[in-house]
C-alpha positions in Angstrom: 7.1 4.3 11.9 10.4 2.7 9.8 12.8 -0.7 10.4 14.6 -0.7 13.5 12.5 1.8 15.6 11.8 0.4 18.9 8.2 1.2 20.8 6.6 0.6 24.2 3.5 0.3 25.1 1.9 3.1 27.6 -0.5 0.7 29.5 1.4 -2.6 29.5 5.4 -3.8 29.6 5.0 -4.9 26.0 8.0 -3.5 23.7 8.4 -4.1 19.9 11.0 -3.3 17.4 9.6 -2.6 13.6 11.1 -5.4 11.4 8.8 -4.1 8.1 7.1 -0.7 7.5 5.5 0.8 4.2 7.2 3.4 2.7 5.3 6.6 2.4 2.5 5.4 5.1 1.9 6.6 8.8 0.3 3.5 10.5 -0.6 3.8 13.9 0.6 0.7 16.1 -1.5 0.4 19.5 -1.1 -2.0 22.5 -4.3 -2.4 24.6 -5.9 -0.1 22.5 -3.5 3.2 23.3 -1.0 4.1 20.5 2.5 2.8 21.4 5.5 5.3 21.7 9.0 5.6 21.2 10.8 3.8 23.7 13.2 7.1 24.7 9.8 8.8 25.6 8.0 5.6 27.1 9.2 6.5 30.7 7.1 10.0 30.6 4.0 8.2 29.1 3.8 5.2 31.7 1.3 4.8 34.2 -1.7 4.9 31.7 -4.9 3.2 32.2 -5.1 -0.9 32.0 -5.1 -2.2 28.5 -8.7 -0.9 27.0 -9.8 -4.5 26.0 -9.5 -7.7 28.7 -8.1 -10.1 26.2 -6.5 -14.0 26.3 -4.2 -12.2 23.6 -1.3 -10.9 25.4 1.9 -9.9 23.3 4.5 -12.7 23.9 8.3 -11.9 23.8 10.4 -13.2 21.1 7.0 -13.5 18.8 6.5 -11.7 15.3 3.2 -10.0 14.8 1.8 -8.9 11.6 -0.9 -6.9 10.2 -3.5 -8.3 7.7 -2.0 -7.1 4.6 1.3 -8.1 6.0 2.9 -4.6 5.1 3.5 -4.2 9.1 5.8 -6.2 10.9 7.2 -6.5 14.3 9.3 -8.4 17.0 7.9 -8.6 20.8 11.0 -7.8 22.9 9.3 -7.8 26.1 5.9 -9.3 27.1 2.8 -8.1 28.0 -1.1 -7.7 28.5 -2.3 -6.0 25.8 -3.1 -7.1 22.4 -1.1 -5.5 19.3 -3.6 -3.6 16.5 -2.4 -1.5 13.6 -5.0 1.1 12.7 -7.2 -0.6 14.8 -7.3 -3.9 13.5 -5.5 -7.0 15.6 -2.6 -8.2 14.7 -1.7 -11.7 14.3 1.3 -14.0 15.0 3.5 -14.7 12.5 4.0 -18.4 11.5 7.4 -19.6 11.1 8.1 -20.8 7.6 8.7 -24.8 7.2 11.8 -25.9 6.8 12.7 -28.0 3.9 13.0 -31.7 4.1 16.7 -33.1 5.0 15.9 -36.6 3.9 
């Protein structure tokens, strides 16, 4: 996994772009309980089973997701019904940084 890489889910329509990835490590990014694949190979891997977990946590377009340590960050470019996880741990929605007061 490297910054700029585009990944797609094999169980739903979710797609992400990697913003931050750890150097020298290969975390497994999953959506709906199944590993994500590069967009170039997504067509061949599509048509898999429905997401493993029925969860209210869908992947939302335009949102950034991060792992619990903050070393992996992705930007969702296409929404989907699966939940993003990194190495089996659900990823969380990254909060926006507050802007400084202008008064």
